[in-house]
mmCIF entry with sequence, helices, sheets and N, C-alpha, C, O atoms, coordinates in Angstrom:
data_MODEL
# 
_entry.id   MODEL 
# 
_entity.id                         1 
_entity.type                       polymer 
_entity.pdbx_number_of_molecules   1 
# 
_entity_poly.entity_id                      1 
_entity_poly.type                           'polypeptide(L)' 
_entity_poly.nstd_linkage                   no 
_entity_poly.nstd_monomer                   no 
_entity_poly.pdbx_seq_one_letter_code       MPLFEFHCPRCDRTFEKLLRAAQNEHPCPDCKEPAPRAVSVPART 
_entity_poly.pdbx_seq_one_letter_code_can   MPLFEFHCPRCDRTFEKLLRAAQNEHPCPDCKEPAPRAVSVPART 
_entity_poly.pdbx_strand_id                 A 
# 
loop_
_entity_poly_seq.entity_id 
_entity_poly_seq.num 
_entity_poly_seq.mon_id 
_entity_poly_seq.hetero 
1 1  MET n 
1 2  PRO n 
1 3  LEU n 
1 4  PHE n 
1 5  GLU n 
1 6  PHE n 
1 7  HIS n 
1 8  CYS n 
1 9  PRO n 
1 10 ARG n 
1 11 CYS n 
1 12 ASP n 
1 13 ARG n 
1 14 THR n 
1 15 PHE n 
1 16 GLU n 
1 17 LYS n 
1 18 LEU n 
1 19 LEU n 
1 20 ARG n 
1 21 ALA n 
1 22 ALA n 
1 23 GLN n 
1 24 ASN n 
1 25 GLU n 
1 26 HIS n 
1 27 PRO n 
1 28 CYS n 
1 29 PRO n 
1 30 ASP n 
1 31 CYS n 
1 32 LYS n 
1 33 GLU n 
1 34 PRO n 
1 35 ALA n 
1 36 PRO n 
1 37 ARG n 
1 38 ALA n 
1 39 VAL n 
1 40 SER n 
1 41 VAL n 
1 42 PRO n 
1 43 ALA n 
1 44 ARG n 
1 45 THR n 
# 
_struct_asym.id          A 
_struct_asym.entity_id   1 
# 
loop_
_struct_sheet.id 
_struct_sheet.type 
_struct_sheet.number_strands 
_struct_sheet.details 
AA1 ? 2 ? 
AA2 ? 2 ? 
# 
loop_
_struct_sheet_order.sheet_id 
_struct_sheet_order.range_id_1 
_struct_sheet_order.range_id_2 
_struct_sheet_order.offset 
_struct_sheet_order.sense 
AA1 1 2 ? anti-parallel 
AA2 1 2 ? anti-parallel 
# 
loop_
_struct_sheet_range.sheet_id 
_struct_sheet_range.id 
_struct_sheet_range.beg_label_comp_id 
_struct_sheet_range.beg_label_asym_id 
_struct_sheet_range.beg_label_seq_id 
_struct_sheet_range.pdbx_beg_PDB_ins_code 
_struct_sheet_range.end_label_comp_id 
_struct_sheet_range.end_label_asym_id 
_struct_sheet_range.end_label_seq_id 
_struct_sheet_range.pdbx_end_PDB_ins_code 
_struct_sheet_range.beg_auth_comp_id 
_struct_sheet_range.beg_auth_asym_id 
_struct_sheet_range.beg_auth_seq_id 
_struct_sheet_range.end_auth_comp_id 
_struct_sheet_range.end_auth_asym_id 
_struct_sheet_range.end_auth_seq_id 
AA1 1 LEU A 3  ? HIS A 7  ? LEU A 3  HIS A 7  
AA1 2 THR A 14 ? LEU A 18 ? THR A 14 LEU A 18 
AA2 1 GLU A 25 ? PRO A 27 ? GLU A 25 PRO A 27 
AA2 2 PRO A 34 ? PRO A 36 ? PRO A 34 PRO A 36 
# 
loop_
_atom_site.group_PDB 
_atom_site.id 
_atom_site.type_symbol 
_atom_site.label_atom_id 
_atom_site.label_alt_id 
_atom_site.label_comp_id 
_atom_site.label_asym_id 
_atom_site.label_entity_id 
_atom_site.label_seq_id 
_atom_site.pdbx_PDB_ins_code 
_atom_site.Cartn_x 
_atom_site.Cartn_y 
_atom_site.Cartn_z 
_atom_site.occupancy 
_atom_site.B_iso_or_equiv 
_atom_site.pdbx_formal_charge 
_atom_site.auth_seq_id 
_atom_site.auth_comp_id 
_atom_site.auth_asym_id 
_atom_site.auth_atom_id 
_atom_site.pdbx_PDB_model_num 
ATOM 1   N N  . MET A 1 1  ? -12.554 8.058  -3.638 1.00 0.00 ? 1  MET A N  1 
ATOM 2   C CA . MET A 1 1  ? -11.861 6.851  -3.485 1.00 0.00 ? 1  MET A CA 1 
ATOM 3   C C  . MET A 1 1  ? -10.997 6.937  -2.297 1.00 0.00 ? 1  MET A C  1 
ATOM 4   O O  . MET A 1 1  ? -10.384 7.984  -2.088 1.00 0.00 ? 1  MET A O  1 
ATOM 5   N N  . PRO A 1 2  ? -10.887 5.890  -1.466 1.00 0.00 ? 2  PRO A N  1 
ATOM 6   C CA . PRO A 1 2  ? -10.046 5.887  -0.345 1.00 0.00 ? 2  PRO A CA 1 
ATOM 7   C C  . PRO A 1 2  ? -8.521  5.696  -0.711 1.00 0.00 ? 2  PRO A C  1 
ATOM 8   O O  . PRO A 1 2  ? -8.187  5.130  -1.753 1.00 0.00 ? 2  PRO A O  1 
ATOM 9   N N  . LEU A 1 3  ? -7.692  6.153  0.120  1.00 0.00 ? 3  LEU A N  1 
ATOM 10  C CA . LEU A 1 3  ? -6.284  6.013  -0.095 1.00 0.00 ? 3  LEU A CA 1 
ATOM 11  C C  . LEU A 1 3  ? -5.777  4.879  0.816  1.00 0.00 ? 3  LEU A C  1 
ATOM 12  O O  . LEU A 1 3  ? -5.971  4.902  2.031  1.00 0.00 ? 3  LEU A O  1 
ATOM 13  N N  . PHE A 1 4  ? -5.119  3.885  0.186  1.00 0.00 ? 4  PHE A N  1 
ATOM 14  C CA . PHE A 1 4  ? -4.575  2.783  0.866  1.00 0.00 ? 4  PHE A CA 1 
ATOM 15  C C  . PHE A 1 4  ? -3.040  2.734  0.877  1.00 0.00 ? 4  PHE A C  1 
ATOM 16  O O  . PHE A 1 4  ? -2.397  3.084  -0.113 1.00 0.00 ? 4  PHE A O  1 
ATOM 17  N N  . GLU A 1 5  ? -2.469  2.304  1.985  1.00 0.00 ? 5  GLU A N  1 
ATOM 18  C CA . GLU A 1 5  ? -1.019  2.229  2.066  1.00 0.00 ? 5  GLU A CA 1 
ATOM 19  C C  . GLU A 1 5  ? -0.555  0.748  1.979  1.00 0.00 ? 5  GLU A C  1 
ATOM 20  O O  . GLU A 1 5  ? -1.138  -0.120 2.629  1.00 0.00 ? 5  GLU A O  1 
ATOM 21  N N  . PHE A 1 6  ? 0.440   0.482  1.216  1.00 0.00 ? 6  PHE A N  1 
ATOM 22  C CA . PHE A 1 6  ? 1.051   -0.838 1.014  1.00 0.00 ? 6  PHE A CA 1 
ATOM 23  C C  . PHE A 1 6  ? 2.578   -0.809 1.327  1.00 0.00 ? 6  PHE A C  1 
ATOM 24  O O  . PHE A 1 6  ? 3.259   0.197  1.127  1.00 0.00 ? 6  PHE A O  1 
ATOM 25  N N  . HIS A 1 7  ? 3.055   -1.933 1.811  1.00 0.00 ? 7  HIS A N  1 
ATOM 26  C CA . HIS A 1 7  ? 4.505   -2.057 2.056  1.00 0.00 ? 7  HIS A CA 1 
ATOM 27  C C  . HIS A 1 7  ? 5.064   -3.269 1.393  1.00 0.00 ? 7  HIS A C  1 
ATOM 28  O O  . HIS A 1 7  ? 4.572   -4.377 1.601  1.00 0.00 ? 7  HIS A O  1 
ATOM 29  N N  . CYS A 1 8  ? 6.096   -3.083 0.586  1.00 0.00 ? 8  CYS A N  1 
ATOM 30  C CA . CYS A 1 8  ? 6.716   -4.236 -0.134 1.00 0.00 ? 8  CYS A CA 1 
ATOM 31  C C  . CYS A 1 8  ? 7.828   -4.846 0.786  1.00 0.00 ? 8  CYS A C  1 
ATOM 32  O O  . CYS A 1 8  ? 8.769   -4.155 1.175  1.00 0.00 ? 8  CYS A O  1 
ATOM 33  N N  . PRO A 1 9  ? 7.688   -6.143 1.112  1.00 0.00 ? 9  PRO A N  1 
ATOM 34  C CA . PRO A 1 9  ? 8.702   -6.774 1.920  1.00 0.00 ? 9  PRO A CA 1 
ATOM 35  C C  . PRO A 1 9  ? 10.054  -7.039 1.161  1.00 0.00 ? 9  PRO A C  1 
ATOM 36  O O  . PRO A 1 9  ? 11.131  -7.185 1.739  1.00 0.00 ? 9  PRO A O  1 
ATOM 37  N N  . ARG A 1 10 ? 9.875   -7.085 -0.188 1.00 0.00 ? 10 ARG A N  1 
ATOM 38  C CA . ARG A 1 10 ? 11.182  -7.455 -0.976 1.00 0.00 ? 10 ARG A CA 1 
ATOM 39  C C  . ARG A 1 10 ? 12.031  -6.218 -1.077 1.00 0.00 ? 10 ARG A C  1 
ATOM 40  O O  . ARG A 1 10 ? 13.229  -6.337 -0.823 1.00 0.00 ? 10 ARG A O  1 
ATOM 41  N N  . CYS A 1 11 ? 11.542  -5.027 -1.423 1.00 0.00 ? 11 CYS A N  1 
ATOM 42  C CA . CYS A 1 11 ? 12.407  -3.838 -1.581 1.00 0.00 ? 11 CYS A CA 1 
ATOM 43  C C  . CYS A 1 11 ? 12.245  -2.846 -0.442 1.00 0.00 ? 11 CYS A C  1 
ATOM 44  O O  . CYS A 1 11 ? 12.902  -1.806 -0.435 1.00 0.00 ? 11 CYS A O  1 
ATOM 45  N N  . ASP A 1 12 ? 11.350  -3.158 0.555  1.00 0.00 ? 12 ASP A N  1 
ATOM 46  C CA . ASP A 1 12 ? 11.131  -2.250 1.775  1.00 0.00 ? 12 ASP A CA 1 
ATOM 47  C C  . ASP A 1 12 ? 10.578  -0.876 1.378  1.00 0.00 ? 12 ASP A C  1 
ATOM 48  O O  . ASP A 1 12 ? 10.878  0.129  2.023  1.00 0.00 ? 12 ASP A O  1 
ATOM 49  N N  . ARG A 1 13 ? 9.817   -0.844 0.376  1.00 0.00 ? 13 ARG A N  1 
ATOM 50  C CA . ARG A 1 13 ? 9.208   0.414  -0.031 1.00 0.00 ? 13 ARG A CA 1 
ATOM 51  C C  . ARG A 1 13 ? 7.772   0.497  0.407  1.00 0.00 ? 13 ARG A C  1 
ATOM 52  O O  . ARG A 1 13 ? 7.055   -0.498 0.306  1.00 0.00 ? 13 ARG A O  1 
ATOM 53  N N  . THR A 1 14 ? 7.314   1.636  0.888  1.00 0.00 ? 14 THR A N  1 
ATOM 54  C CA . THR A 1 14 ? 5.982   1.910  1.313  1.00 0.00 ? 14 THR A CA 1 
ATOM 55  C C  . THR A 1 14 ? 5.392   2.882  0.328  1.00 0.00 ? 14 THR A C  1 
ATOM 56  O O  . THR A 1 14 ? 5.995   3.920  0.053  1.00 0.00 ? 14 THR A O  1 
ATOM 57  N N  . PHE A 1 15 ? 4.234   2.579  -0.211 1.00 0.00 ? 15 PHE A N  1 
ATOM 58  C CA . PHE A 1 15 ? 3.585   3.415  -1.228 1.00 0.00 ? 15 PHE A CA 1 
ATOM 59  C C  . PHE A 1 15 ? 2.098   3.455  -0.943 1.00 0.00 ? 15 PHE A C  1 
ATOM 60  O O  . PHE A 1 15 ? 1.552   2.600  -0.246 1.00 0.00 ? 15 PHE A O  1 
ATOM 61  N N  . GLU A 1 16 ? 1.447   4.486  -1.511 1.00 0.00 ? 16 GLU A N  1 
ATOM 62  C CA . GLU A 1 16 ? -0.008  4.658  -1.373 1.00 0.00 ? 16 GLU A CA 1 
ATOM 63  C C  . GLU A 1 16 ? -0.675  4.623  -2.751 1.00 0.00 ? 16 GLU A C  1 
ATOM 64  O O  . GLU A 1 16 ? -0.106  5.029  -3.765 1.00 0.00 ? 16 GLU A O  1 
ATOM 65  N N  . LYS A 1 17 ? -1.963  4.097  -2.732 1.00 0.00 ? 17 LYS A N  1 
ATOM 66  C CA . LYS A 1 17 ? -2.756  3.959  -3.913 1.00 0.00 ? 17 LYS A CA 1 
ATOM 67  C C  . LYS A 1 17 ? -4.125  4.383  -3.694 1.00 0.00 ? 17 LYS A C  1 
ATOM 68  O O  . LYS A 1 17 ? -4.693  4.027  -2.662 1.00 0.00 ? 17 LYS A O  1 
ATOM 69  N N  . LEU A 1 18 ? -4.760  5.154  -4.611 1.00 0.00 ? 18 LEU A N  1 
ATOM 70  C CA . LEU A 1 18 ? -6.130  5.414  -4.520 1.00 0.00 ? 18 LEU A CA 1 
ATOM 71  C C  . LEU A 1 18 ? -6.854  4.298  -5.223 1.00 0.00 ? 18 LEU A C  1 
ATOM 72  O O  . LEU A 1 18 ? -6.655  4.100  -6.421 1.00 0.00 ? 18 LEU A O  1 
ATOM 73  N N  . LEU A 1 19 ? -7.679  3.566  -4.527 1.00 0.00 ? 19 LEU A N  1 
ATOM 74  C CA . LEU A 1 19 ? -8.392  2.400  -5.035 1.00 0.00 ? 19 LEU A CA 1 
ATOM 75  C C  . LEU A 1 19 ? -9.899  2.492  -4.804 1.00 0.00 ? 19 LEU A C  1 
ATOM 76  O O  . LEU A 1 19 ? -10.323 3.039  -3.785 1.00 0.00 ? 19 LEU A O  1 
ATOM 77  N N  . ARG A 1 20 ? -10.700 1.987  -5.695 1.00 0.00 ? 20 ARG A N  1 
ATOM 78  C CA . ARG A 1 20 ? -12.198 1.954  -5.462 1.00 0.00 ? 20 ARG A CA 1 
ATOM 79  C C  . ARG A 1 20 ? -12.550 0.999  -4.378 1.00 0.00 ? 20 ARG A C  1 
ATOM 80  O O  . ARG A 1 20 ? -13.427 1.309  -3.572 1.00 0.00 ? 20 ARG A O  1 
ATOM 81  N N  . ALA A 1 21 ? -11.943 -0.117 -4.302 1.00 0.00 ? 21 ALA A N  1 
ATOM 82  C CA . ALA A 1 21 ? -12.370 -1.180 -3.354 1.00 0.00 ? 21 ALA A CA 1 
ATOM 83  C C  . ALA A 1 21 ? -11.056 -1.596 -2.565 1.00 0.00 ? 21 ALA A C  1 
ATOM 84  O O  . ALA A 1 21 ? -9.942  -1.521 -3.083 1.00 0.00 ? 21 ALA A O  1 
ATOM 85  N N  . ALA A 1 22 ? -11.260 -2.004 -1.377 1.00 0.00 ? 22 ALA A N  1 
ATOM 86  C CA . ALA A 1 22 ? -10.088 -2.490 -0.534 1.00 0.00 ? 22 ALA A CA 1 
ATOM 87  C C  . ALA A 1 22 ? -9.464  -3.685 -1.113 1.00 0.00 ? 22 ALA A C  1 
ATOM 88  O O  . ALA A 1 22 ? -10.142 -4.685 -1.349 1.00 0.00 ? 22 ALA A O  1 
ATOM 89  N N  . GLN A 1 23 ? -8.233  -3.633 -1.348 1.00 0.00 ? 23 GLN A N  1 
ATOM 90  C CA . GLN A 1 23 ? -7.483  -4.790 -1.856 1.00 0.00 ? 23 GLN A CA 1 
ATOM 91  C C  . GLN A 1 23 ? -6.411  -5.168 -0.768 1.00 0.00 ? 23 GLN A C  1 
ATOM 92  O O  . GLN A 1 23 ? -5.859  -4.284 -0.114 1.00 0.00 ? 23 GLN A O  1 
ATOM 93  N N  . ASN A 1 24 ? -6.145  -6.430 -0.599 1.00 0.00 ? 24 ASN A N  1 
ATOM 94  C CA . ASN A 1 24 ? -5.160  -6.829 0.437  1.00 0.00 ? 24 ASN A CA 1 
ATOM 95  C C  . ASN A 1 24 ? -3.747  -6.808 -0.125 1.00 0.00 ? 24 ASN A C  1 
ATOM 96  O O  . ASN A 1 24 ? -2.789  -6.773 0.647  1.00 0.00 ? 24 ASN A O  1 
ATOM 97  N N  . GLU A 1 25 ? -3.591  -6.827 -1.405 1.00 0.00 ? 25 GLU A N  1 
ATOM 98  C CA . GLU A 1 25 ? -2.294  -6.775 -2.060 1.00 0.00 ? 25 GLU A CA 1 
ATOM 99  C C  . GLU A 1 25 ? -2.345  -5.896 -3.325 1.00 0.00 ? 25 GLU A C  1 
ATOM 100 O O  . GLU A 1 25 ? -3.384  -5.776 -3.973 1.00 0.00 ? 25 GLU A O  1 
ATOM 101 N N  . HIS A 1 26 ? -1.248  -5.317 -3.639 1.00 0.00 ? 26 HIS A N  1 
ATOM 102 C CA . HIS A 1 26 ? -1.125  -4.515 -4.866 1.00 0.00 ? 26 HIS A CA 1 
ATOM 103 C C  . HIS A 1 26 ? 0.370   -4.609 -5.329 1.00 0.00 ? 26 HIS A C  1 
ATOM 104 O O  . HIS A 1 26 ? 1.243   -4.611 -4.461 1.00 0.00 ? 26 HIS A O  1 
ATOM 105 N N  . PRO A 1 27 ? 0.696   -4.684 -6.616 1.00 0.00 ? 27 PRO A N  1 
ATOM 106 C CA . PRO A 1 27 ? 2.068   -4.880 -7.059 1.00 0.00 ? 27 PRO A CA 1 
ATOM 107 C C  . PRO A 1 27 ? 2.873   -3.608 -6.748 1.00 0.00 ? 27 PRO A C  1 
ATOM 108 O O  . PRO A 1 27 ? 2.429   -2.474 -6.928 1.00 0.00 ? 27 PRO A O  1 
ATOM 109 N N  . CYS A 1 28 ? 4.072   -3.887 -6.275 1.00 0.00 ? 28 CYS A N  1 
ATOM 110 C CA . CYS A 1 28 ? 4.996   -2.793 -5.947 1.00 0.00 ? 28 CYS A CA 1 
ATOM 111 C C  . CYS A 1 28 ? 5.388   -2.103 -7.278 1.00 0.00 ? 28 CYS A C  1 
ATOM 112 O O  . CYS A 1 28 ? 5.652   -2.782 -8.271 1.00 0.00 ? 28 CYS A O  1 
ATOM 113 N N  . PRO A 1 29 ? 5.423   -0.748 -7.294 1.00 0.00 ? 29 PRO A N  1 
ATOM 114 C CA . PRO A 1 29 ? 5.817   -0.016 -8.511 1.00 0.00 ? 29 PRO A CA 1 
ATOM 115 C C  . PRO A 1 29 ? 7.274   -0.173 -8.832 1.00 0.00 ? 29 PRO A C  1 
ATOM 116 O O  . PRO A 1 29 ? 7.655   0.101  -9.969 1.00 0.00 ? 29 PRO A O  1 
ATOM 117 N N  . ASP A 1 30 ? 8.113   -0.590 -7.926 1.00 0.00 ? 30 ASP A N  1 
ATOM 118 C CA . ASP A 1 30 ? 9.559   -0.804 -8.167 1.00 0.00 ? 30 ASP A CA 1 
ATOM 119 C C  . ASP A 1 30 ? 9.871   -2.196 -8.665 1.00 0.00 ? 30 ASP A C  1 
ATOM 120 O O  . ASP A 1 30 ? 10.384  -2.400 -9.765 1.00 0.00 ? 30 ASP A O  1 
ATOM 121 N N  . CYS A 1 31 ? 9.527   -3.177 -7.781 1.00 0.00 ? 31 CYS A N  1 
ATOM 122 C CA . CYS A 1 31 ? 9.932   -4.570 -8.163 1.00 0.00 ? 31 CYS A CA 1 
ATOM 123 C C  . CYS A 1 31 ? 8.846   -5.460 -8.606 1.00 0.00 ? 31 CYS A C  1 
ATOM 124 O O  . CYS A 1 31 ? 9.118   -6.620 -8.915 1.00 0.00 ? 31 CYS A O  1 
ATOM 125 N N  . LYS A 1 32 ? 7.569   -4.992 -8.668 1.00 0.00 ? 32 LYS A N  1 
ATOM 126 C CA . LYS A 1 32 ? 6.411   -5.705 -9.103 1.00 0.00 ? 32 LYS A CA 1 
ATOM 127 C C  . LYS A 1 32 ? 6.001   -6.808 -8.277 1.00 0.00 ? 32 LYS A C  1 
ATOM 128 O O  . LYS A 1 32 ? 5.082   -7.524 -8.675 1.00 0.00 ? 32 LYS A O  1 
ATOM 129 N N  . GLU A 1 33 ? 6.599   -7.050 -7.115 1.00 0.00 ? 33 GLU A N  1 
ATOM 130 C CA . GLU A 1 33 ? 6.298   -8.067 -6.137 1.00 0.00 ? 33 GLU A CA 1 
ATOM 131 C C  . GLU A 1 33 ? 4.959   -7.649 -5.496 1.00 0.00 ? 33 GLU A C  1 
ATOM 132 O O  . GLU A 1 33 ? 4.744   -6.461 -5.253 1.00 0.00 ? 33 GLU A O  1 
ATOM 133 N N  . PRO A 1 34 ? 4.053   -8.615 -5.220 1.00 0.00 ? 34 PRO A N  1 
ATOM 134 C CA . PRO A 1 34 ? 2.840   -8.279 -4.547 1.00 0.00 ? 34 PRO A CA 1 
ATOM 135 C C  . PRO A 1 34 ? 3.119   -7.750 -3.100 1.00 0.00 ? 34 PRO A C  1 
ATOM 136 O O  . PRO A 1 34 ? 3.754   -8.405 -2.274 1.00 0.00 ? 34 PRO A O  1 
ATOM 137 N N  . ALA A 1 35 ? 2.615   -6.563 -2.872 1.00 0.00 ? 35 ALA A N  1 
ATOM 138 C CA . ALA A 1 35 ? 2.870   -5.921 -1.589 1.00 0.00 ? 35 ALA A CA 1 
ATOM 139 C C  . ALA A 1 35 ? 1.612   -5.890 -0.730 1.00 0.00 ? 35 ALA A C  1 
ATOM 140 O O  . ALA A 1 35 ? 0.585   -5.378 -1.176 1.00 0.00 ? 35 ALA A O  1 
ATOM 141 N N  . PRO A 1 36 ? 1.665   -6.444 0.540  1.00 0.00 ? 36 PRO A N  1 
ATOM 142 C CA . PRO A 1 36 ? 0.385   -6.467 1.306  1.00 0.00 ? 36 PRO A CA 1 
ATOM 143 C C  . PRO A 1 36 ? 0.060   -5.029 1.849  1.00 0.00 ? 36 PRO A C  1 
ATOM 144 O O  . PRO A 1 36 ? 0.933   -4.178 2.015  1.00 0.00 ? 36 PRO A O  1 
ATOM 145 N N  . ARG A 1 37 ? -1.211  -4.841 2.099  1.00 0.00 ? 37 ARG A N  1 
ATOM 146 C CA . ARG A 1 37 ? -1.646  -3.592 2.613  1.00 0.00 ? 37 ARG A CA 1 
ATOM 147 C C  . ARG A 1 37 ? -1.047  -3.405 3.984  1.00 0.00 ? 37 ARG A C  1 
ATOM 148 O O  . ARG A 1 37 ? -0.983  -4.364 4.753  1.00 0.00 ? 37 ARG A O  1 
ATOM 149 N N  . ALA A 1 38 ? -0.602  -2.204 4.323  1.00 0.00 ? 38 ALA A N  1 
ATOM 150 C CA . ALA A 1 38 ? -0.046  -1.823 5.557  1.00 0.00 ? 38 ALA A CA 1 
ATOM 151 C C  . ALA A 1 38 ? -1.091  -1.200 6.485  1.00 0.00 ? 38 ALA A C  1 
ATOM 152 O O  . ALA A 1 38 ? -2.105  -0.664 6.038  1.00 0.00 ? 38 ALA A O  1 
ATOM 153 N N  . VAL A 1 39 ? -0.828  -1.282 7.732  1.00 0.00 ? 39 VAL A N  1 
ATOM 154 C CA . VAL A 1 39 ? -1.677  -0.618 8.729  1.00 0.00 ? 39 VAL A CA 1 
ATOM 155 C C  . VAL A 1 39 ? -1.344  0.870  8.740  1.00 0.00 ? 39 VAL A C  1 
ATOM 156 O O  . VAL A 1 39 ? -0.238  1.231  9.141  1.00 0.00 ? 39 VAL A O  1 
ATOM 157 N N  . SER A 1 40 ? -2.226  1.721  8.330  1.00 0.00 ? 40 SER A N  1 
ATOM 158 C CA . SER A 1 40 ? -1.924  3.152  8.313  1.00 0.00 ? 40 SER A CA 1 
ATOM 159 C C  . SER A 1 40 ? -2.215  3.768  9.709  1.00 0.00 ? 40 SER A C  1 
ATOM 160 O O  . SER A 1 40 ? -3.154  3.388  10.409 1.00 0.00 ? 40 SER A O  1 
ATOM 161 N N  . VAL A 1 41 ? -1.319  4.772  10.073 1.00 0.00 ? 41 VAL A N  1 
ATOM 162 C CA . VAL A 1 41 ? -1.548  5.468  11.332 1.00 0.00 ? 41 VAL A CA 1 
ATOM 163 C C  . VAL A 1 41 ? -2.416  6.693  10.975 1.00 0.00 ? 41 VAL A C  1 
ATOM 164 O O  . VAL A 1 41 ? -2.035  7.446  10.079 1.00 0.00 ? 41 VAL A O  1 
ATOM 165 N N  . PRO A 1 42 ? -3.510  6.912  11.606 1.00 0.00 ? 42 PRO A N  1 
ATOM 166 C CA . PRO A 1 42 ? -4.339  8.088  11.363 1.00 0.00 ? 42 PRO A CA 1 
ATOM 167 C C  . PRO A 1 42 ? -3.638  9.347  11.762 1.00 0.00 ? 42 PRO A C  1 
ATOM 168 O O  . PRO A 1 42 ? -2.897  9.381  12.743 1.00 0.00 ? 42 PRO A O  1 
ATOM 169 N N  . ALA A 1 43 ? -3.878  10.396 10.989 1.00 0.00 ? 43 ALA A N  1 
ATOM 170 C CA . ALA A 1 43 ? -3.355  11.701 11.293 1.00 0.00 ? 43 ALA A CA 1 
ATOM 171 C C  . ALA A 1 43 ? -4.092  12.405 12.389 1.00 0.00 ? 43 ALA A C  1 
ATOM 172 O O  . ALA A 1 43 ? -5.314  12.283 12.478 1.00 0.00 ? 43 ALA A O  1 
ATOM 173 N N  . ARG A 1 44 ? -3.421  13.118 13.207 1.00 0.00 ? 44 ARG A N  1 
ATOM 174 C CA . ARG A 1 44 ? -4.070  13.841 14.313 1.00 0.00 ? 44 ARG A CA 1 
ATOM 175 C C  . ARG A 1 44 ? -4.079  15.311 13.929 1.00 0.00 ? 44 ARG A C  1 
ATOM 176 O O  . ARG A 1 44 ? -3.079  15.835 13.439 1.00 0.00 ? 44 ARG A O  1 
ATOM 177 N N  . THR A 1 45 ? -5.173  15.957 14.145 1.00 0.00 ? 45 THR A N  1 
ATOM 178 C CA . THR A 1 45 ? -5.253  17.428 13.806 1.00 0.00 ? 45 THR A CA 1 
ATOM 179 C C  . THR A 1 45 ? -5.623  18.201 15.015 1.00 0.00 ? 45 THR A C  1 
ATOM 180 O O  . THR A 1 45 ? -5.741  19.425 14.953 1.00 0.00 ? 45 THR A O  1 
# 
Protein backbone atom coordinates (compact mmCIF):
# COMPACT_ATOMS: atom_id res chain seq x y z
CA MET A 1 0.00 0.00 0.00
CA PRO A 2 1.33 3.45 -0.82
CA LEU A 3 2.01 6.05 1.87
CA PHE A 4 0.18 9.35 1.37
CA GLU A 5 0.83 12.65 3.16
CA PHE A 6 -1.99 14.96 4.28
CA HIS A 7 -1.96 18.46 5.77
CA CYS A 8 -4.75 19.85 7.96
CA PRO A 9 -5.36 23.57 7.35
CA ARG A 10 -7.32 23.92 10.60
CA CYS A 11 -4.71 22.69 13.11
CA ASP A 12 -1.63 22.87 10.80
CA ARG A 13 -0.75 19.20 11.31
CA THR A 14 0.90 17.06 8.64
CA PHE A 15 0.34 13.32 8.88
CA GLU A 16 0.84 10.19 6.76
CA LYS A 17 -1.55 7.33 6.05
CA LEU A 18 -1.13 3.97 4.34
CA LEU A 19 -4.08 3.72 1.97
CA ARG A 20 -5.08 1.19 -0.68
CA ALA A 21 -6.32 3.85 -3.12
CA ALA A 22 -5.44 7.49 -3.59
CA GLN A 23 -7.81 9.74 -1.68
CA ASN A 24 -7.81 13.51 -2.01
CA GLU A 25 -8.90 14.05 1.61
CA HIS A 26 -8.65 12.16 4.91
CA PRO A 27 -9.90 13.22 8.37
CA CYS A 28 -7.27 14.80 10.61
CA PRO A 29 -6.48 12.55 13.60
CA ASP A 30 -6.53 15.57 15.96
CA CYS A 31 -9.47 17.77 14.94
CA LYS A 32 -11.32 15.42 12.50
CA GLU A 33 -11.42 18.19 9.86
CA PRO A 34 -11.06 16.90 6.26
CA ALA A 35 -7.38 17.35 5.39
CA PRO A 36 -6.34 17.56 1.72
CA ARG A 37 -3.53 15.43 0.39
CA ALA A 38 -0.21 17.27 0.45
CA VAL A 39 2.47 17.23 -2.21
CA SER A 40 5.22 14.97 -0.86
CA VAL A 41 8.87 15.69 -1.56
CA PRO A 42 10.64 12.55 -2.76
CA ALA A 43 13.63 11.36 -0.73
CA ARG A 44 17.06 11.45 -2.33
CA THR A 45 19.43 8.59 -1.73
